[in-house]
C-alpha angles and dihedrals in degrees: 000000000000108000148106119251120283117280121214092267120023128210107219147142122235103255100310117106102182132089114247100208125098115258116232109212127202086238135307089246094053093046091052095052115117096189116127127228122221113294114263096023114159136199115203139173146115138288116212144156130209091285099047141273121010114213125202096026116149111239116192140164098242117265093000137095093245099116141149140163126242117248130232089280092049093251122144135183126194108198135192093024108179100177127109114245144291104058133169116231113202128196127203130179130164112261094026138088111249120256138184147186132213108229143159125248109270095027116144136198095032109172119202117183122206127209120213113238121234119268100204130101121225108207090190090065113127109229114235122231119250087233087076090058091050091067090072110011124082092204094065095090090047090053090049088061093045126102091238089065089052096047094109097041104035105132092216091055095044096048092046091049096047098035093237138121121244089273094057098255108147130213121233118267113277098219095245091120092057094045094251107098116182139181115268117265100240091189086073127059108287129180102184134269127309140180090240089050090059098034109021095167097049133069101207126205098288092111092060088074107016102043110015092159092060092092140030093217115135112262091242093058093104093170091062099039097042091053093204097136122085117255092247091056092063091046093059100035128075091194098056117063126212110275123240122261116209098203139071091029127157137198121006092348089065091059089083110206103006138183095258093051095050093046092053095056106106104167142021120206116221128175109250093219095054107019086229134108118267106272089227093056110065124185115326091018088070093049135079117214128206103205112174131235120245110296095019131100134197131170125176120213144153098239108103100196105055112136097216128116090214097059129090126193115238113180093189089069085085094053130098090234085074088074096048104094095060100027097057116058143154129183135191096336101059091196094063120077108210101176108032113154094118093049089047091052091047091053093046132084087254090077091063104119092217104043108014136091134234126232089251094056090062102031099034104034122172117277115265133232110273092037108143089236091074112104115259092227091064105059091171085070094223094144141029141186135242090183113047114258092235089055093056100272120154123223113260140187110272092233089067095056117074132203111253098195085089094205117219142141095351096052112099095195092052092048092048090056096048105087141014120234123198121189127188129182131184141162114242120178095331095318130106109228117197129186123189122189124187118192122192092215102143104043128080095212139033119303110260103021142185113009109059088215090074119089144160124233120204109199118191118192132179123185138175128238091281093051095254114145116248117235114258111236098181138353141079123307128203118263127240094266090064084083113202090013095053116135093013119122110272149079135273120215110200147116104251116203130196125207103237092211104043097024089226112158131220086031114201096188093082092166089070129074103299138156132203112258095180139344114202097162116130116249123220111290092003126125130215119199125190127183132207136189121202131184105253130213118236096233142025128047120298119215119212119193126184120185129181108204128192116212123187094213141355112289095238091054092048091052092050092048098039094236115160103192106149125232114256120216105222098179135006133180129179121193129183119211118188117201090188092065091050092051091052090055 
């Protein structure tokens, strides 16, 4: 992480760190020139707005590392410029549209004037489809594969919200809406829990994160976005608007969390005393949008050298706080954090401004050499584009272009590089003693994080030369909710909830009144060690196998819903212990 500490209100963009506007190059030929200007050439000038000098503006020769910052008097000097002219000098400052000037190396007294962007929000704005962005932006296809693009159509979300299975079969009402919640009658057809099973006449606050483009309500209309009032209340009240449903959407609203939405977020509201969003204001309710009036445009981004009059530089787009509104959430029980990855990061060593890492550094890393976005005419893959070359994009250093697939809980490679597992096995006085340590040394939050349905299963097996399992003498065994691994030696890492009304545990309806029964997840930089003793044979090799398995949801819930997400093996170690060799010694 490379950032200053959080201010009271933070300008950010919800997880997208690229500017959406088309770059206007001087010319492809000029950008490709490798000629060198005279050593020691400078470009100097002033940055101002209509009121006078602008201090702290970033001044850069576009798509290069020649960069400086304007002084208190607005003056800037770019020194040691070794690029043939012409060059494009761009200027970016928070609160302003970006601007630029085409100059020659050695030119002095360059004046670049910035225009402040508007600070209003037009709720009548018509959201634009991400398909429009795909015409120019290389990241569009990455976003299409990202979970944010699936937020409105994710079958796990839809079936949990509606209380159905993947075929549309719906469970009976739970009784929550009448004040008499009860456990499901499993002798009758049952398809798992659902928000609409518990609260059929309310919409809840799911749309505030999953489908923020489903309504034109102002972001501060908490009554509408929280969806806590009954449908009939809105019908008979002029003060309370209809709440926002997150399902059965069409058009742009069905795009979930789209480019246009993210690039209109201009501020995130965090509580000064905690550095976290207000628990009552989930998702969009902790954001401020800057939607333009007819005929105007504004896009926020983290690239400081975009030559577009519609773009505004927002440095906080690269900060973890950007993720806070939708990755910190509580529901009916205000004491229980359900989604907590941002709070976990904030409490971890990763939030250290000097040594830590941001969410974006892990989930939106720079593109790599060999990426198909690299221009064909540069086989050394030194530069890449975030706006297609044929749409006017300029070549850029790969480290300034970030992956927008935003890999997370479905990415096997990411999961397999999250923790370190160490397994030891030895024979001691006729017993096989096994120790397994799991260290969360590569993840800036708990493992697993966010949805309490996610969990890790550590399975420890020991078998003789014929493959027969050895009897466990001492050590933990997996609980019933480990599904097909229940009662086997091992450890479960999960946040287990209990429904305070029905006493069901683990409770899957985390939007209801729940409490935390146990939380065995592994915090950032923490280590969990479990130990096992097995009865050992006197001869023949013994095989020890330890597997750490990631599961998206509890097996019983997956069977009810008809989900088919496969288990992912995060870590695996196999050790052979030979009693015969020990006896010979």
